[in-house]
C-alpha positions as CSV (number, residue, x, y, z in Angstrom):
1,M,3.9,13.7,-9.4
2,A,4.9,10.5,-11.1
3,D,2.7,7.4,-11.5
4,I,4.8,4.2,-11.7
5,G,3.1,1.4,-13.6
6,T,0.5,4.0,-14.8
7,D,-1.5,1.7,-17.1
8,H,-4.6,3.7,-18.2
9,A,-3.2,6.8,-16.2
10,Y,-6.6,7.5,-14.6
11,V,-5.0,8.9,-11.5
12,P,-2.7,11.3,-13.3
13,M,-5.6,12.3,-15.5
14,I,-7.8,13.2,-12.5
15,L,-5.0,15.0,-10.7
16,M,-4.2,17.2,-13.8
17,R,-7.8,17.7,-14.9
18,D,-8.8,18.9,-11.4
19,G,-5.8,21.1,-10.9
20,I,-4.4,19.0,-8.1
21,S,-1.0,18.6,-9.7
22,P,0.5,21.0,-12.2
23,R,2.6,18.3,-13.8
24,V,2.2,14.5,-14.1
25,I,4.8,12.0,-15.3
26,M,3.5,8.6,-16.4
27,S,5.8,5.6,-16.5
28,D,5.2,2.0,-17.6
29,I,7.2,-1.0,-18.7
30,S,6.3,-1.0,-22.4
31,E,5.1,1.1,-25.3
32,G,1.9,-1.0,-25.3
33,S,1.2,-0.2,-21.7
34,L,1.9,3.5,-22.2
35,A,-0.3,3.7,-25.2
36,K,-3.3,3.3,-22.9
37,A,-2.2,6.3,-20.9
38,K,-1.8,8.4,-24.0
39,E,-5.3,7.4,-25.1
40,T,-6.8,8.5,-21.8
41,F,-5.2,11.9,-22.1
42,S,-6.2,12.2,-25.7
43,I,-9.9,11.4,-24.9
44,C,-9.9,13.9,-22.0
45,E,-8.2,16.5,-24.2
46,L,-5.4,17.1,-21.8
47,S,-2.1,18.2,-23.2
48,V,1.2,17.0,-21.7
49,P,4.6,16.8,-23.3
50,D,5.6,13.5,-24.9
51,S,8.6,13.5,-22.6
52,D,6.2,13.0,-19.6
53,F,5.2,9.6,-21.0
54,R,8.2,7.3,-20.2
55,I,9.1,3.7,-20.8
56,G,11.1,1.9,-18.1
57,D,11.2,-0.2,-15.1
58,G,10.3,1.2,-11.6
59,L,11.9,4.5,-10.7
60,D,14.5,4.2,-13.5
61,T,12.5,6.8,-15.6
62,I,12.5,9.4,-12.9
63,S,15.4,11.6,-11.9
64,P,16.2,12.1,-8.2
65,G,14.0,14.8,-6.7
66,E,12.3,15.4,-10.1
67,V,8.8,15.2,-8.6
68,D,7.3,15.7,-5.2
69,V,5.1,12.6,-5.0
70,I,5.5,9.1,-6.3
71,I,2.5,6.9,-6.8
72,I,2.8,3.1,-7.1
73,G,-0.4,1.2,-7.2
74,G,-1.7,-2.2,-8.1
75,L,1.5,-4.2,-7.5
76,G,2.3,-6.6,-4.7
77,G,3.9,-5.3,-1.5
78,H,7.1,-7.2,-2.1
79,T,7.4,-5.7,-5.7
80,I,6.8,-2.2,-4.4
81,A,9.4,-2.6,-1.7
82,D,11.9,-3.9,-4.4
83,I,11.2,-0.8,-6.5
84,L,12.0,1.5,-3.6
85,D,15.0,-0.5,-2.5
86,S,16.6,-0.7,-6.0
87,D,18.0,2.8,-5.4
88,I,17.2,3.9,-1.8
89,D,19.0,7.2,-2.1
90,K,16.9,8.1,-5.1
91,S,13.7,6.9,-3.4
92,K,14.5,9.2,-0.4
93,S,14.9,12.2,-2.7
94,F,11.1,12.3,-3.2
95,K,8.9,14.0,-0.6
96,R,6.0,11.6,-0.4
97,F,4.8,8.2,-1.6
98,I,1.3,7.0,-2.2
99,L,1.4,3.2,-2.3
100,Q,-1.4,0.8,-3.0
101,P,-0.3,-2.9,-2.6
102,R,-2.7,-5.5,-4.0
103,K,-1.3,-8.0,-1.6
104,H,1.4,-8.4,1.1
105,S,0.7,-5.0,2.6
106,G,2.3,-6.3,5.8
107,A,5.6,-6.9,4.1
108,L,5.5,-3.4,2.6
109,R,4.8,-1.8,6.0
110,Y,7.7,-3.8,7.5
111,Y,10.0,-2.6,4.7
112,L,9.0,1.0,5.0
113,Y,9.5,1.1,8.8
114,T,12.8,-0.7,8.9
115,R,14.2,1.2,5.9
116,G,13.4,4.6,7.4
117,F,10.0,5.7,5.9
118,D,7.2,6.9,8.2
119,I,3.7,6.0,7.3
120,T,1.6,9.2,7.7
121,E,-1.8,8.0,6.6
122,E,-3.7,4.8,5.8
123,A,-7.0,4.3,3.9
124,I,-9.1,1.5,2.7
125,S,-11.3,1.9,-0.4
126,K,-13.6,-0.4,-2.2
127,E,-12.8,-1.1,-5.9
128,G,-15.1,-3.7,-7.4
129,K,-14.5,-6.9,-5.5
130,F,-11.3,-5.6,-4.0
131,E,-10.7,-3.8,-0.7
132,C,-7.7,-1.7,-1.5
133,E,-5.3,-0.5,1.2
134,I,-3.6,2.8,0.5
135,I,-0.5,3.8,2.4
136,A,1.0,7.3,2.4
137,A,4.6,7.4,3.5
138,V,7.4,10.0,3.7
139,P,11.2,9.4,3.9
140,T,13.1,10.2,7.1
141,S,16.8,10.7,7.8
142,D,17.0,7.2,9.3
143,E,18.8,4.7,7.1
144,L,17.9,1.6,9.1
145,R,15.6,1.1,12.0
146,Q,15.3,-1.8,14.4
147,E,12.1,-3.8,13.8
148,L,9.2,-3.2,16.2
149,Y,8.2,-6.8,15.9
150,P,9.1,-9.7,13.5
151,A,8.3,-9.4,9.8
152,D,5.5,-12.0,10.0
153,D,3.8,-10.4,13.0
154,I,0.1,-9.7,12.3
155,R,0.4,-6.1,13.4
156,W,2.2,-5.3,10.1
157,K,-0.7,-6.7,8.1
158,Y,-3.5,-5.3,10.4
159,P,-2.2,-2.1,12.1
160,A,-4.6,-0.7,14.7
161,E,-4.7,2.6,12.7
162,M,-6.3,0.9,9.7
163,V,-9.8,1.5,11.2
164,N,-9.4,5.3,11.3
165,S,-10.2,6.2,7.7
166,N,-13.0,3.8,6.9
167,P,-14.1,2.0,10.1
168,E,-16.9,0.0,8.5
169,L,-14.8,-1.4,5.7
170,A,-11.8,-2.1,8.0
171,I,-14.0,-3.9,10.6
172,E,-15.5,-6.0,7.8
173,R,-12.0,-7.0,6.6
174,I,-10.8,-7.7,10.2
175,K,-13.9,-9.9,11.0
176,W,-13.2,-11.9,7.8
177,K,-9.7,-12.5,9.2
178,I,-11.0,-13.5,12.6
179,N,-13.3,-16.1,11.0
180,S,-10.4,-17.4,8.9
181,I,-8.3,-17.8,12.0
182,D,-11.2,-19.7,13.7
183,E,-11.3,-22.1,10.8
184,Q,-7.6,-22.5,10.8
185,I,-7.6,-23.3,14.6
186,E,-10.3,-25.9,14.2
187,N,-8.4,-27.6,11.4
188,L,-5.2,-27.7,13.4
189,K,-7.0,-29.3,16.3
190,T,-7.8,-32.3,14.1
191,S,-4.2,-32.7,13.1
192,N,-2.4,-36.0,14.0
193,T,0.6,-34.0,15.2
194,D,0.9,-31.5,18.0
195,K,-0.1,-28.0,16.8
196,S,-0.5,-26.4,20.2
197,E,2.3,-23.8,19.6
198,L,0.8,-22.6,16.4
199,I,-2.7,-22.6,17.8
200,T,-1.5,-20.4,20.7
201,V,0.0,-17.9,18.2
202,L,-3.3,-17.8,16.2
203,E,-5.3,-17.3,19.4
204,K,-3.1,-14.3,20.3
205,D,-3.6,-12.9,16.8
206,K,-7.3,-13.3,17.2
207,E,-7.3,-11.5,20.5
208,Y,-5.4,-8.6,19.0
209,L,-7.9,-8.3,16.1
210,I,-10.9,-8.5,18.4
211,D,-9.4,-5.6,20.5
212,I,-9.1,-3.5,17.3
213,V,-12.8,-4.1,16.5
214,N,-13.9,-3.4,20.1
215,N,-11.8,-0.2,20.3
216,A,-13.3,1.0,17.0
217,Y,-16.8,0.4,18.2
218,N,-16.1,2.1,21.6
219,S,-14.6,5.1,19.8
220,H,-17.6,5.4,17.5
221,N,-20.0,5.2,20.4
222,N,-18.1,7.9,22.3
223,H,-18.4,10.2,19.4
């Protein structure tokens, strides 16, 4: 596997230490950033060739098909999409991607779908004050696909499947969004200009999110 923007290289270290991956490549933008990765492996007494610590931007440091899995975590969804799109043929030479967008996950899902990647798994995990979304995707033979719905549609940001891996955390996140929409609607109602069209969109978004929560509860009760 290769970890792009590896920083302290904790994920590659765990994968190698626990025998999950026989080889790990760590890539980051500068020697200073990569020094943290080297320190982690030194402390853990794990030996890897110097050539598997690489300085460069995005996927520039990895040859087509060189690894099975690419991990890109801690960057924004737009940035991750730009990295994949900088050389789409190279990106599609890898078998699997594990992506963890810090923000704009909806934009990343939209990019993946329309550019011919299938999302195979979703997860939400707590990391300090953050609720991290993790997206596993695989390339397909499709070059371009017609969008299912517009790029700004709430279903890209909050897919119904997001409750499957960690229902409690997902529901907490969705309820926060519902409350945020309620506040937004109330503020729009006090506007001096007509905001009825936007309010209608927000109310539909809220209905969609409530349905996700109700379905999650019903599924849990049935099991």
